[in-house]
C-alpha positions as CSV (number, residue, x, y, z in Angstrom):
1,X,-62.4,51.7,80.3
2,X,-65.2,54.0,80.4
3,X,-65.3,56.1,84.4
4,X,-68.6,54.5,84.7
5,X,-66.9,50.7,84.4
6,X,-64.1,52.2,86.5
7,X,-66.1,53.3,89.4
8,X,-68.3,50.3,88.7
9,X,-65.0,48.3,89.4
10,X,-64.1,50.8,92.8
11,X,-67.6,50.3,93.9
12,X,-66.6,46.3,93.9
13,X,-63.5,46.8,95.9
14,X,-65.6,49.0,98.2
15,X,-67.6,46.9,98.8
16,X,-65.3,44.0,99.1
17,X,-62.7,46.0,101.2
18,X,-66.2,46.5,103.7
19,X,-66.6,43.0,104.2
20,X,-63.1,42.0,104.7
21,X,-63.7,44.5,108.1
22,X,-66.5,43.2,109.4
23,X,-65.9,39.8,109.0
24,X,-62.7,40.5,110.3
25,X,-63.8,42.1,113.4
26,X,-66.0,39.7,114.0
27,X,-63.1,37.2,114.0
28,X,-64.2,35.0,111.3
29,X,-61.7,32.6,109.8
30,X,-60.4,32.4,106.0
31,X,-63.0,31.0,104.3
32,X,-66.0,33.0,106.5
33,X,-64.0,36.7,105.5
34,X,-63.8,35.6,101.8
35,X,-67.7,34.8,102.3
36,X,-68.3,37.4,104.2
37,X,-66.5,40.2,101.6
38,X,-67.6,38.0,98.2
39,X,-71.6,38.4,99.7
40,X,-71.4,42.7,100.4
41,X,-69.8,43.3,97.2
42,X,-71.1,41.1,94.1
43,X,-74.5,40.9,96.3
44,X,-74.7,45.0,96.8
45,X,-74.5,46.0,93.1
46,X,-77.4,42.6,92.4
47,X,-79.7,44.4,94.6
48,X,-79.0,47.6,93.0
49,X,-79.6,46.7,89.7
50,X,-82.7,44.3,90.9
51,X,-84.2,47.7,92.5
52,X,-83.4,50.1,89.2
53,X,-85.0,46.4,87.2
54,X,-81.6,46.7,85.5
55,X,-80.7,44.1,83.0
């Protein structure tokens, strides 16, 4: 595993944790927490790839 891959995985985990914290602060149920965490983690990376025109 290269350093770039490790950083990318770490960024996904941090994004998911950020979404988890935000959803819990809004007192969402378990499904809402996982949904927000998933969208935050993978949506940010997808948006970055679109803006950088990566395929």
